[in-house]
C-alpha positions, 0 to 999 in steps of 0.5 A, spaced: 450 447 052 452 441 056 457 442 063 464 439 062 467 435 066 474 433 064 478 426 067 485 425 064 487 418 066 484 412 067 488 408 073 484 407 079 482 414 081 480 417 074 477 411 074 473 411 079 472 419 079 468 418 072 464 413 075 462 417 081 460 423 077 456 420 073 452 416 079 451 423 082 449 426 075 443 420 075 441 421 081 440 428 081 436 426 074 441 431 070 442 430 063 446 436 061 452 434 064 458 431 060 463 427 063 469 425 059 475 421 060 482 422 056 486 417 057 492 413 052 488 407 052 481 405 055 483 399 060 485 399 067 493 398 069 492 393 076 499 396 078 499 393 084 501 386 081 506 388 077 511 384 080 508 378 079 509 373 073 505 374 066 504 381 067 501 383 060 494 380 063 494 385 068 490 390 064 482 391 066 478 394 059 473 399 061 470 401 054 464 397 056 463 400 063 464 407 060 459 405 054 454 402 060 454 409 064 454 414 058 462 416 060 465 419 054 472 417 052 478 420 048 483 416 047 490 421 047 495 423 051 495 430 055 500 434 054 498 441 056 494 444 061 492 452 060 487 452 066 486 460 064 482 458 057 479 452 062 483 447 055 486 440 055 491 439 049 493 432 048 495 428 042 491 422 039 492 416 036 494 418 030 499 423 032 495 429 031 495 435 037 487 437 038 484 441 044 478 438 050 475 443 054 472 443 061 468 447 066 471 442 071 478 438 071 480 432 075 487 431 074 488 423 075 494 421 071 498 418 077 506 417 078 512 414 075 518 412 078 524 417 081 530 416 076 536 420 080 542 421 076 546 415 078 551 413 073 548 407 068 542 407 072 538 409 065 541 405 061 543 398 065 537 398 070 530 394 069 524 397 073 516 395 074 513 401 073 509 400 068 506 394 064 511 395 059 518 396 063 515 390 067 514 387 061 521 388 059 523 386 065 520 379 064 522 378 058 529 379 060 528 373 065 526 369 061 532 369 056 537 369 062 535 361 061 539 361 055 545 363 058 550 359 062 549 359 070 554 364 073 553 368 079 551 374 076 546 370 071 542 367 078 543 374 082 538 379 083 539 386 085 533 390 088 534 397 089 529 400 094 527 396 099 519 399 100 512 397 099 514 395 091 521 392 093 520 388 099 514 385 095 518 383 088 524 382 092 520 375 096 517 373 089 524 372 085 526 366 088 520 362 086 520 366 079 527 365 078 527 357 080 522 356 076 527 358 070 534 355 073 531 350 077 530 348 084 538 346 085 541 352 082 544 357 087 540 364 087 541 370 090 536 376 091 539 382 094 536 389 096 539 395 097 536 400 102 539 406 104 535 405 111 538 402 117 532 397 118 528 393 114 522 396 112 523 402 116 517 406 114 513 400 118 511 398 125 516 394 129 511 388 129 511 389 121 518 389 121 519 382 124 515 379 119 518 382 113 525 380 117 522 373 118 519 372 111 526 374 109 531 370 112 526 364 110 526 365 103 534 367 103 533 374 101 539 379 102 539 385 105 544 391 104 542 397 109 545 403 110 547 402 102 546 406 097 547 405 089 554 408 086 554 406 080 550 400 075 553 397 069 551 392 065 555 386 069 552 389 076 552 394 081 558 398 085 555 400 092 558 408 096 561 403 100 565 400 095 561 393 095 561 390 088 555 385 087 555 382 080 549 381 077 545 381 070 539 384 073 538 390 076 532 393 078 530 400 080 524 400 085 526 406 090 521 411 090 516 415 086 513 421 083 507 424 081 506 425 074 510 431 071 503 435 068 501 436 076 508 441 074 503 445 070 497 447 075 500 452 080 500 450 087 503 448 092 506 442 092 510 436 097 517 432 096 513 427 091 510 433 087 503 432 089 499 438 089 497 440 096 489 440 096 483 442 101 478 437 103 474 437 097 481 436 093 480 442 089 487 446 088 487 452 092 489 456 086 484 453 081 477 451 084 475 448 078 481 444 078 481 437 082 487 433 084 486 425 086 490 419 086 498 419 086 497 427 084 494 429 090 497 430 097 491 430 101 489 429 108 485 423 109 483 424 117 483 430 123 489 426 125 494 429 121 495 422 116 495 423 109 493 419 103 498 415 101 500 414 093 497 407 093 491 404 090 487 403 096 487 411 097 487 412 090 480 408 090 477 412 094 480 419 092 477 418 086 470 416 088 471 424 093 474 428 086 468 426 082 462 426 086 465 434 088 466 436 082 460 434 079 456 437 085 459 443 084 456 444 077 449 441 080 449 445 086 449 439 090 453 439 097 460 436 096 463 431 101 469 433 104 475 427 103 475 422 109 478 416 109 479 413 116 481 406 115 487 404 114 490 397 112 497 394 109 497 388 106 504 386 103 505 379 099 511 375 102 513 371 095 512 363 097 512 365 105 506 368 105 503 375 106 502 379 112 496 384 114 495 390 119 491 394 120 491 401 122 496 407 121 499 403 127 499 397 123 497 392 128 499 386 125 492 381 124 494 375 120 500 372 117 503 367 112 497 363 108 491 367 111 494 373 109 495 371 103 488 369 102 487 376 103 493 379 099 489 374 093 482 377 095 485 384 094 489 384 088 485 379 084 478 382 086 477 388 091 481 392 086 479 391 079 473 396 075 466 394 077 461 390 073 458 394 067 452 394 070 449 401 072 446 398 079 452 395 081 457 400 078 454 406 082 453 402 089 461 401 088 462 408 086 459 412 093 464 415 096 461 414 103 460 407 102 465 402 106 471 400 102 476 397 107 
C-alpha cells in the first residue's frame, strides 16, 4: 500500500510543499508515495496582489501542474483533523462529508484577518483578505460613481497601517481618481494605533513611507484606535468622527482556525510552534508550514513572517521533509537567512530593502520594477514541466 502525504491547502506553501515532495520522490525513484492536495479549488490565489485593481484575475490554475507531477488533487474544504486515526474529514464540492487518510500531514491552510469585537466592524467594514471580499470592495468602489460627490463618498478610511494597509492606502488615490476624475477632492486616511508610520520597520524605510504618503496626500491618524464603524463612517476612541462611505479593515492576521485542532504550543497569531524540520513536536507526523507555522529562519532569533516570501520556502522544506521521513532520506532543517522587503507605494513608486535591518537599496521607479517582477512573475507557480518545476522546488536553491 502506498504511503500517503496529505497537504491541506493549495496556497503558496501548500502548492510548493506538494511539488517539493514530488521532486524528492522522483529523485529517489519512488513510486509508492502518494502526494495529495486537499483544497477548495485547484488554484493558487495570489493574495499579495489583492490591494490592486481587477482582483478577479489574480488566480493561477494548478490542475495542469499537479497532473504533470502526478500529484493527486481533492476538491473540498477540510473541517476536522483526527491526529490519532490520521484522518482529515472534509466537505466535498457536493456538500458531502468524507475523509482522507495520511501517514504525513502538511497543514498549509494559511491565515485570515483578525476581526476584533468593534461595534459595526462586521456589518460595515470591507476587507481585502480573500479574493471574494476584495472583489466586493472593488465592486463597491465602482458603485460609488453613481452617487453624488460628497466628502463621505470621496473618503476611504484604511484601518491599520501595516504592510497591507500601506500598500492599499497608497494605491487608492489612483483608483479613486480613475473613477471620480482628477478634479475630485479625495481623501485616504490611515488609522494606526502606533505612534509612527510603519512602526515595525527601520527608520530608513519609515522615512520613505512618510515621503510617499505626503506626496500622495495620504493622511495618517497615529496613536488612534477605532471605537465604532457605521454606514456613514468611523468614530475614533479620541472622539474624532470621520465621514466615509468606504472603511477597509487591514489590522492584523491570524492562522487558520484548523490549527486549533492540533495539540501544540502557539504564538500570538495562533501559529503552531514547530521544530527545525517544521514538525509539530507533539505530533511529529504533522508538519505546519506557511502562515500556520511559527518557525525560526536562522540562528539569530529571527522568525518567519506571514508573507509569501517565507511561505514559499517553508512549503519547499515541509514537502521535502515530510516525504523524506517516509523515504528514509535525510531531512533539511529549515533555514531562510536572506530576507527582503518590497513595499508598493502606489503612483509614488515602491521601496526595496535587504536584510532584517531593512537597508533601503532602491526607491520609486527602480523599486517599482522590482516589485512588479516579484508579484507578477517570481511568486507565481512554475510551468507544468517536470524539470522546471522540480528545479524550482529544491529547498536549497536560491530564492531571494
